[in-house]
DRENKOLTOR-241920 format. One record per residue: residue number from 1; residue in one letter; chain; x, y, z of N, C-alpha, C, O in turn. Coordinates in nm, 4 decimals, decimal comma, padded with zeros to 6 digits. Example, Ala and Ser with C-alpha at 12.3 -4.5 7.8 and 13.67 -1.06 7.14 Angstrom:
! residues 2
SITE  num  residuo  cadena        nX        nY        nZ       caX       caY       caZ        cX        cY        cZ        oX        oY        oZ
SITE    1        a       A   01,3190  -00,5690   00,7800   01,2300  -00,4500   00,7800   01,3200  -00,3300   00,7800   01,4236  -00,3319   00,8465
SITE    2        s       A   01,2850  -00,2250   00,7080   01,3670  -00,1060   00,7140   01,2900   00,0030   00,7870   01,3409   00,1138   00,8039
! end
This chain:
! residues 125
SITE  num  residuo  cadena        nX        nY        nZ       caX       caY       caZ        cX        cY        cZ        oX        oY        oZ
SITE    1        m       A  -01,6661  -00,9760   01,2085  -01,6486  -01,0599   01,0821  -01,5390  -01,1682   01,1261  -01,5577  -01,2851   01,0925
SITE    2        q       A  -01,4371  -01,1370   01,1924  -01,3478  -01,2361   01,2423  -01,3836  -01,3323   01,3536  -01,3303  -01,4422   01,3691
SITE    3        d       A  -01,4739  -01,2834   01,4258  -01,5308  -01,3913   01,5164  -01,5986  -01,5057   01,4538  -01,5813  -01,6208   01,4939
SITE    4        i       A  -01,6857  -01,4708   01,3426  -01,7549  -01,5752   01,2760  -01,6540  -01,6656   01,2043  -01,6617  -01,7884   01,2094
SITE    5        d       A  -01,5578  -01,5980   01,1364  -01,4545  -01,6837   01,0752  -01,3773  -01,7704   01,1660  -01,3449  -01,8833   01,1294
SITE    6        e       A  -01,3450  -01,7234   01,2851  -01,2873  -01,8195   01,3822  -01,3615  -01,9300   01,4282  -01,3061  -02,0384   01,4460
SITE    7        k       A  -01,4992  -01,9104   01,4521  -01,5975  -02,0101   01,4949  -01,6102  -02,1030   01,3915  -01,6042  -02,2214   01,4246
SITE    8        i       A  -01,6286  -02,0718   01,2569  -01,6258  -02,1745   01,1532  -01,5055  -02,2552   01,1389  -01,5131  -02,3734   01,1054
SITE    9        r       A  -01,3837  -02,1914   01,1649  -01,2610  -02,2725   01,1537  -01,2547  -02,3667   01,2695  -01,2006  -02,4765   01,2574
SITE   10        l       A  -01,3056  -02,3288   01,3750  -01,2821  -02,4253   01,4882  -01,3909  -02,5438   01,4602  -01,3654  -02,6595   01,4937
SITE   11        a       A  -01,4925  -02,5144   01,4078  -01,5879  -02,6228   01,3759  -01,5613  -02,7257   01,2721  -01,6204  -02,8329   01,2592
SITE   12        l       A  -01,4602  -02,6763   01,1968  -01,4278  -02,7626   01,0871  -01,3333  -02,8828   01,1168  -01,2585  -02,8709   01,2139
SITE   13        t       A  -01,3292  -02,9902   01,0478  -01,2439  -03,0960   01,0680  -01,1055  -03,0621   01,0175  -01,0897  -02,9622   00,9473
SITE   14        a       A  -00,9972  -03,1467   01,0524  -00,8687  -03,1197   01,0207  -00,8617  -03,1117   00,8491  -00,7927  -03,0286   00,7899
SITE   15        e       A  -00,9309  -03,1951   00,7943  -00,9304  -03,2123   00,6481  -00,9875  -03,0672   00,5936  -00,9282  -02,9971   00,5116
SITE   16        d       A  -01,1026  -03,0387   00,6493  -01,1621  -02,9141   00,5937  -01,0796  -02,7964   00,6300  -01,0729  -02,7050   00,5478
SITE   17        q       A  -01,0129  -02,7861   00,7477  -00,9178  -02,6823   00,7750  -00,8100  -02,6717   00,6807  -00,7691  -02,5596   00,6506
SITE   18        k       A  -00,7550  -02,7831   00,6265  -00,6491  -02,7698   00,5337  -00,6986  -02,7321   00,4010  -00,6225  -02,6671   00,3294
SITE   19        a       A  -00,8144  -02,7633   00,3580  -00,8792  -02,7021   00,2465  -00,9013  -02,5605   00,2492  -00,8861  -02,4862   00,1522
SITE   20        m       A  -00,9388  -02,5250   00,3669  -00,9573  -02,3690   00,3754  -00,8142  -02,2854   00,3803  -00,7997  -02,1730   00,3323
SITE   21        a       A  -00,7242  -02,3526   00,4392  -00,5996  -02,3002   00,4306  -00,5368  -02,2738   00,2860  -00,4748  -02,1738   00,2499
SITE   22        a       A  -00,5687  -02,3897   00,2112  -00,5237  -02,3662   00,0727  -00,6074  -02,2679  -00,0149  -00,5608  -02,2097  -00,1128
SITE   23        i       A  -00,7252  -02,2563   00,0261  -00,8169  -02,1579  -00,0511  -00,7818  -02,0258  -00,0004  -00,7842  -01,9304  -00,0782
SITE   24        d       A  -00,7476  -02,0093   00,1290  -00,7061  -01,8623   00,1691  -00,5699  -01,8221   00,1210  -00,5405  -01,7027   00,1162
SITE   25        r       A  -00,4930  -01,9069   00,0884  -00,3517  -01,8829   00,0423  -00,3676  -01,7747  -00,0872  -00,4422  -01,8028  -00,1810
SITE   26        g       A  -00,3079  -01,6769  -00,0843  -00,3125  -01,5859  -00,1987  -00,2381  -01,6322  -00,3230  -00,1522  -01,7200  -00,3153
SITE   27        t       A  -00,2686  -01,5778  -00,4290  -00,2049  -01,6140  -00,5652  -00,1038  -01,5121  -00,6029  -00,1355  -01,3931  -00,6027
SITE   28        g       A   00,0022  -01,5464  -00,6316   00,1152  -01,4437  -00,6775   00,0983  -01,4270  -00,8227   00,0232  -01,4913  -00,8960
SITE   29        l       A   00,1929  -01,3151  -00,8593   00,1822  -01,2842  -01,0044   00,2243  -01,3948  -01,0946   00,1547  -01,4233  -01,1920
SITE   30        f       A   00,3327  -01,4578  -01,0682   00,3830  -01,5642  -01,1536   00,2940  -01,6846  -01,1502   00,2899  -01,7524  -01,2529
SITE   31        e       A   00,2217  -01,7213  -01,0462   00,1270  -01,8205  -01,0432   00,0103  -01,7863  -01,1220  -00,0532  -01,8764  -01,1767
SITE   32        l       A  -00,0257  -01,6592  -01,1337  -00,1497  -01,6239  -01,2151  -00,0963  -01,6380  -01,3599  -00,1749  -01,6856  -01,4419
SITE   33        m       A   00,0218  -01,6041  -01,3994   00,0701  -01,6203  -01,5210   00,0816  -01,7717  -01,5720   00,0565  -01,8050  -01,6878
SITE   34        g       A   00,1185  -01,8498  -01,4812   00,1123  -01,9892  -01,5049  -00,0231  -02,0527  -01,5274  -00,0408  -02,1452  -01,6067
SITE   35        m       A  -00,1200  -01,9965  -01,4511  -00,2572  -02,0422  -01,4566  -00,3095  -01,9989  -01,5947  -00,3887  -02,0737  -01,6520
SITE   36        s       A  -00,2712  -01,8838  -01,6524  -00,3281  -01,8356  -01,7622  -00,2808  -01,9274  -01,8953  -00,3379  -01,9085  -02,0027
SITE   37        f       A  -00,1890  -02,0133  -01,8850  -00,1416  -02,0857  -01,9927  -00,2117  -02,2416  -01,9648  -00,1688  -02,3383  -02,0277
SITE   38        k       A  -00,3043  -02,2538  -01,8817  -00,3733  -02,3784  -01,8594  -00,5274  -02,3526  -01,8903  -00,5722  -02,2383  -01,8809
SITE   39        g       A  -00,5919  -02,4383  -01,9199  -00,7404  -02,4311  -01,9409  -00,7808  -02,4142  -02,0867  -00,7039  -02,4333  -02,1809
SITE   40        k       A  -00,9042  -02,3779  -02,0970  -00,9680  -02,3773  -02,2277  -00,9276  -02,2584  -02,3023  -00,9387  -02,2596  -02,4249
SITE   41        q       A  -00,8800  -02,1519  -02,2391  -00,8309  -02,0271  -02,3174  -00,6858  -02,0126  -02,3061  -00,6348  -01,9007  -02,3014
SITE   42        a       A  -00,6135  -02,1251  -02,3013  -00,4628  -02,1100  -02,3011  -00,4217  -02,0807  -02,4492  -00,3161  -02,0199  -02,4664
SITE   43        w       A  -00,4906  -02,1159  -02,5498  -00,4530  -02,0837  -02,6758  -00,4449  -01,9278  -02,6976  -00,3585  -01,8822  -02,7726
SITE   44        m       A  -00,5290  -01,8510  -02,6366  -00,5328  -01,7080  -02,6446  -00,4017  -01,6462  -02,5728  -00,3407  -01,5512  -02,6219
SITE   45        m       A  -00,3699  -01,6995  -02,4700  -00,2451  -01,6453  -02,3985  -00,1125  -01,6762  -02,5018  -00,0274  -01,5935  -02,5347
SITE   46        i       A  -00,1191  -01,8006  -02,5377   00,0041  -01,8473  -02,6278  -00,0043  -01,7477  -02,7414   00,0944  -01,6790  -02,7677
SITE   47        y       A  -00,1191  -01,7358  -02,8118  -00,1225  -01,6527  -02,9392  -00,0718  -01,5126  -02,9035   00,0095  -01,4553  -02,9759
SITE   48        l       A  -00,1209  -01,4574  -02,7904  -00,0718  -01,3030  -02,7447   00,0716  -01,3095  -02,7293   00,1362  -01,2283  -02,7955
SITE   49        y       A   00,1326  -01,3879  -02,6570   00,2682  -01,3827  -02,6357   00,3575  -01,4117  -02,7588   00,4651  -01,3533  -02,7717
SITE   50        v       A   00,3141  -01,4995  -02,8467   00,3897  -01,5209  -02,9791   00,3699  -01,3947  -03,0695   00,4652  -01,3526  -03,1349
SITE   51        l       A   00,2593  -01,3395  -03,0737   00,2315  -01,2160  -03,1471   00,3102  -01,0981  -03,0864   00,3599  -01,0063  -03,1516
SITE   52        g       A   00,3146  -01,1134  -02,9506   00,3978  -01,0047  -02,8968   00,5429  -01,0164  -02,9166   00,6092  -00,9128  -02,9197
SITE   53        l       A   00,6000  -01,1309  -02,9303   00,7424  -01,1520  -02,9779   00,7589  -01,0989  -03,1213   00,8536  -01,0271  -03,1532
SITE   54        v       A   00,6600  -01,1384  -03,2080   00,6816  -01,0890  -03,3448   00,6792  -00,9532  -03,3494   00,7696  -00,8986  -03,4127
SITE   55        v       A   00,5765  -00,8699  -03,2842   00,5668  -00,7445  -03,2989   00,7020  -00,6673  -03,2169   00,7428  -00,5566  -03,2520
SITE   56        a       A   00,7530  -00,7334  -03,1207   00,8758  -00,6774  -03,0705   00,9926  -00,6705  -03,1652   01,0673  -00,5732  -03,1755
SITE   57        v       A   01,0018  -00,7870  -03,2360   01,1011  -00,8033  -03,3324   01,0765  -00,6931  -03,4546   01,1722  -00,6325  -03,5030
SITE   58        a       A   00,9602  -00,6754  -03,4936   00,9237  -00,5744  -03,5795   00,9484  -00,4266  -03,5340   00,9756  -00,3376  -03,6146
SITE   59        l       A   00,9371  -00,4070  -03,4000   00,9609  -00,2801  -03,3502   01,1121  -00,2582  -03,3474   01,1581  -00,1452  -03,3637
SITE   60        v       A   01,1861  -00,3599  -03,3280   01,3305  -00,3374  -03,3295   01,3768  -00,3199  -03,4737   01,4680  -00,2401  -03,4958
SITE   61        y       A   01,3262  -00,3821  -03,5644   01,3580  -00,3602  -03,7073   01,3159  -00,2014  -03,7533   01,3980  -00,1319  -03,8132
SITE   62        t       A   01,1918  -00,1554  -03,7224   01,1459  -00,0382  -03,7450   01,2452   00,0720  -03,6743   01,2817   00,1695  -03,7399
SITE   63        l       A   01,2803   00,0564  -03,5619   01,3740   00,1408  -03,4911   01,5198   00,1633  -03,5585   01,5736   00,2722  -03,5787
SITE   64        v       A   01,5645   00,0508  -03,5846   01,6914   00,0489  -03,6833   01,6586   00,1287  -03,8047   01,7357   00,2186  -03,8383
SITE   65        q       A   01,5497   00,1035  -03,8742   01,5319   00,1711  -04,0066   01,5179   00,3194  -03,9965   01,5575   00,4008  -04,0799
SITE   66        y       A   01,4517   00,3461  -03,8756   01,4054   00,4908  -03,8559   01,5463   00,5569  -03,8223   01,5704   00,6659  -03,8742
SITE   67        f       A   01,6301   00,5047  -03,7482   01,7725   00,5755  -03,7323   01,8528   00,5751  -03,8417   01,9523   00,6476  -03,8415
SITE   68        q       A   01,8238   00,4960  -03,9495   01,9163   00,4965  -04,0546   01,8546   00,5732  -04,1814   01,9151   00,5810  -04,2884
SITE   69        a       A   01,7195   00,6327  -04,1569   01,6730   00,6875  -04,2623   01,7368   00,8305  -04,2818   01,7662   00,8987  -04,1837
SITE   70        t       A   01,7567   00,8728  -04,4074   01,8253   00,9939  -04,4438   01,7273   01,1104  -04,4710   01,7551   01,2254  -04,4367
SITE   71        d       A   01,6143   01,0787  -04,5323   01,5203   01,1839  -04,5541   01,3981   01,1815  -04,4594   01,3710   01,0845  -04,3886
SITE   72        i       A   01,3262   01,2967  -04,4638   01,2160   01,3180  -04,3496   01,0956   01,2343  -04,3827   01,0256   01,1929  -04,2903
SITE   73        k       A   01,0649   01,2048  -04,5135   00,9547   01,1322  -04,5568   00,9732   00,9936  -04,5012   00,8860   00,9451  -04,4293
SITE   74        a       A   01,0885   00,9245  -04,5330   01,1200   00,7888  -04,4870   01,1192   00,7672  -04,3357   01,0795   00,6637  -04,2822
SITE   75        s       A   01,1662   00,8733  -04,2723   01,1850   00,8644  -04,1244   01,0372   00,8823  -04,0727   01,0128   00,8207  -03,9689
SITE   76        l       A   00,9387   00,9531  -04,1251   00,8194   00,9670  -04,0689   00,7398   00,8301  -04,1109   00,6554   00,7854  -04,0332
SITE   77        n       A   00,7643   00,7727  -04,2190   00,6951   00,6414  -04,2434   00,7485   00,5379  -04,1434   00,6683   00,4564  -04,0979
SITE   78        w       A   00,8801   00,5342  -04,1044   00,9260   00,4368  -04,0067   00,8718   00,4859  -03,8602   00,8468   00,4054  -03,7706
SITE   79        l       A   00,8597   00,5990  -03,8491   00,8040   00,6434  -03,7101   00,6596   00,5944  -03,6985   00,6199   00,5599  -03,5872
SITE   80        l       A   00,5756   00,5881  -03,8064   00,4349   00,5438  -03,7922   00,4426   00,3898  -03,7779   00,3466   00,3308  -03,7283
SITE   81        g       A   00,5455   00,3259  -03,8165   00,5648   00,1723  -03,7951   00,5941   00,1635  -03,6486   00,5422   00,0726  -03,5837
SITE   82        i       A   00,6710   00,2484  -03,5928   00,7180   00,2378  -03,4432   00,5839   00,2591  -03,3593   00,5539   00,1853  -03,2655
SITE   83        l       A   00,5133   00,3566  -03,3974   00,3905   00,3901  -03,3209   00,2893   00,2711  -03,3275   00,2246   00,2396  -03,2276
SITE   84        t       A   00,2774   00,2104  -03,4378   00,1791   00,0985  -03,4695   00,2363  -00,0246  -03,3859   00,1569  -00,0911  -03,3193
SITE   85        c       A   00,3662  -00,0553  -03,3875   00,4127  -00,1487  -03,3036   00,3908  -00,1362  -03,1556   00,3476  -00,2291  -03,0873
SITE   86        m       A   00,4203  -00,0249  -03,1115   00,3995   00,0218  -02,9628   00,2522   00,0148  -02,9184   00,2183  -00,0182  -02,8047
SITE   87        f       A   00,1634   00,0501  -03,0221   00,0136   00,0444  -02,9857  -00,0205  -00,1086  -02,9869  -00,1046  -00,1473  -02,9058
SITE   88        m       A   00,0335  -00,1922  -03,0660  -00,0072  -00,3303  -03,0660   00,0463  -00,3917  -02,9389  -00,0293  -00,4685  -02,8795
SITE   89        i       A   00,1722  -00,3673  -02,8866   00,2119  -00,4141  -02,7668   00,1329  -00,3876  -02,6494   00,1018  -00,4748  -02,5683
SITE   90        v       A   00,0985  -00,2577  -02,6408   00,0136  -00,2133  -02,5422  -00,1197  -00,2806  -02,5296  -00,1637  -00,3227  -02,4226
SITE   91        l       A  -00,1889  -00,2893  -02,6589  -00,3027  -00,3759  -02,6728  -00,2970  -00,5193  -02,6185  -00,3795  -00,5723  -02,5442
SITE   92        m       A  -00,1905  -00,5697  -02,6664  -00,1622  -00,7239  -02,6123  -00,1522  -00,7316  -02,4727  -00,2028  -00,8258  -02,4118
SITE   93        k       A  -00,0859  -00,6326  -02,4108  -00,0557  -00,6588  -02,2588  -00,1936  -00,6288  -02,1867  -00,2281  -00,6897  -02,0854
SITE   94        v       A  -00,2624  -00,5393  -02,2413  -00,3937  -00,5030  -02,1761  -00,4859  -00,6433  -02,1830  -00,5542  -00,6839  -02,0889
SITE   95        l       A  -00,4752  -00,7014  -02,2987  -00,5745  -00,8190  -02,3039  -00,5120  -00,9270  -02,2307  -00,5898  -01,0118  -02,1868
SITE   96        a       A  -00,3850  -00,9430  -02,2072  -00,3237  -01,0535  -02,1312  -00,3628  -01,0383  -01,9835  -00,4023  -01,1335  -01,9163
SITE   97        w       A  -00,3476  -00,8957  -01,9305  -00,3695  -00,8745  -01,7952  -00,5203  -00,8932  -01,7699  -00,5523  -00,9411  -01,6611
SITE   98        q       A  -00,6100  -00,8628  -01,8522  -00,7408  -00,8934  -01,8471  -00,7850  -01,0381  -01,8269  -00,8749  -01,0695  -01,7489
SITE   99        q       A  -00,7155  -01,1249  -01,9027  -00,7313  -01,2584  -01,8998  -00,6862  -01,3071  -01,7670  -00,7559  -01,3907  -01,7095
SITE  100        m       A  -00,5688  -01,2604  -01,7081  -00,5217  -01,2979  -01,5764  -00,6132  -01,2584  -01,4663  -00,6300  -01,3336  -01,3703
SITE  101        f       A  -00,6752  -01,1393  -01,4763  -00,7589  -01,0977  -01,3816  -00,8914  -01,1729  -01,3748  -00,9559  -01,1946  -01,2722
SITE  102        k       A  -00,9243  -01,2118  -01,5065  -01,0563  -01,2927  -01,5067  -01,0305  -01,4232  -01,4389  -01,1162  -01,4698  -01,3638
SITE  103        l       A  -00,9171  -01,4852  -01,4608  -00,8752  -01,6119  -01,3857  -00,8672  -01,5885  -01,2411  -00,9056  -01,6791  -01,1672
SITE  104        e       A  -00,8230  -01,4808  -01,1911  -00,8243  -01,4518  -01,0532  -00,9612  -01,4348  -00,9832  -00,9835  -01,4691  -00,8671
SITE  105        l       A  -01,0498  -01,3782  -01,0670  -01,1908  -01,3518  -01,0263  -01,2590  -01,5021  -01,0124  -01,3213  -01,5346  -00,9113
SITE  106        m       A  -01,2415  -01,5825  -01,1163  -01,2884  -01,7080  -01,1034  -01,2453  -01,7834  -00,9891  -01,3203  -01,8571  -00,9250
SITE  107        r       A  -01,1226  -01,7642  -00,9640  -01,0618  -01,8342  -00,8383  -01,1237  -01,7882  -00,7139  -01,1363  -01,8666  -00,6199
SITE  108        e       A  -01,1607  -01,6743  -00,7070  -01,2156  -01,5971  -00,5753  -01,3557  -01,6459  -00,5793  -01,4037  -01,6785  -00,4708
SITE  109        i       A  -01,4206  -01,6552  -00,6723  -01,5732  -01,7049  -00,6781  -01,5618  -01,8508  -00,6355  -01,6491  -01,8866  -00,5565
SITE  110        k       A  -01,4753  -01,9388  -00,6703  -01,4645  -02,0662  -00,6256  -01,4363  -02,0679  -00,4909  -01,4840  -02,1553  -00,4185
SITE  111        r       A  -01,3569  -01,9724  -00,4449  -01,3176  -01,9723  -00,2933  -01,4319  -01,9481  -00,2094  -01,4523  -02,0128  -00,1067
SITE  112        l       A  -01,5112  -01,8508  -00,2536  -01,6403  -01,8195  -00,1861  -01,7397  -01,9396  -00,1898  -01,8082  -01,9655  -00,0908
SITE  113        e       A  -01,7469  -02,0092  -00,2990  -01,8558  -02,1176  -00,3074  -01,8016  -02,2270  -00,2051  -01,8805  -02,2943  -00,1388
SITE  114        m       A  -01,6578  -02,2426  -00,1948  -01,6034  -02,3463  -00,1108  -01,6419  -02,3118   00,0432  -01,6713  -02,4006   00,1233
SITE  115        r       A  -01,6392  -02,1964   00,0710  -01,6742  -02,1288   00,1982  -01,8154  -02,1526   00,2499  -01,8479  -02,1924   00,3618
SITE  116        i       A  -01,8927  -02,1205   00,1472  -02,0317  -02,1396   00,1612  -02,0828  -02,2913   00,1798  -02,1700  -02,3268   00,2591
SITE  117        m       A  -02,0154  -02,3687   00,0961  -02,0497  -02,5147   00,0999  -01,9932  -02,5695   00,2363  -02,0646  -02,6489   00,2976
SITE  118        l       A  -01,8859  -02,5382   00,2828  -01,8285  -02,5814   00,4277  -01,9226  -02,5315   00,5353  -01,9536  -02,6025   00,6311
SITE  119        v       A  -01,9644  -02,4170   00,5193  -02,0562  -02,3489   00,6282  -02,1906  -02,4365   00,6205  -02,2421  -02,4754   00,7253
SITE  120        n       A  -02,2415  -02,4644   00,5079  -02,3717  -02,5312   00,4897  -02,3548  -02,6710   00,5401  -02,4497  -02,7268   00,5953
SITE  121        e       A  -02,2348  -02,7334   00,5239  -02,2187  -02,8765   00,5688  -02,2226  -02,8723   00,7305  -02,2814  -02,9599   00,7940
SITE  122        k       A  -02,1620  -02,7742   00,7868  -02,1506  -02,7697   00,9334  -02,2797  -02,7332   01,0005  -02,3118  -02,7820   01,1089
SITE  123        t       A  -02,3581  -02,6410   00,9306  -02,4801  -02,6040   00,9983  -02,5992  -02,6993   00,9660  -02,7050  -02,6961   01,0288
SITE  124        g       A  -02,5709  -02,7914   00,8539  -02,6806  -02,8795   00,8285  -02,7796  -02,8189   00,7250  -02,8815  -02,8810   00,6945
SITE  125        a       A  -02,7541  -02,7148   00,6785  -02,8494  -02,6524   00,5843  -02,8498  -02,7064   00,4435  -02,9265  -02,6593   00,3595
! end
């Protein structure tokens, strides 16, 4: 597989080689996070992070109330609030990671399309 890749790279022009180098460069975590705040579904990521901030504040409040509760019934009620906040935070993080991985998958598909296009240009197909 490496031999074919090398032959393709040698057959490309300097401009095409620069394009391939940009495509082959991997995406880091922070770049993926930045990409998730752009595009058509940026509203969803903004919503998730704002909601996460609100839930984190609610979690801190319920924790304080839990430790200040004097009777068992009140502490169990606050504990239910803590568990609900933690569940919501986990759910939001899972949704955010799925969105970022979707963006990474779309990037890889575009990368493969670019490779196919460059190979087809060189072979005349």
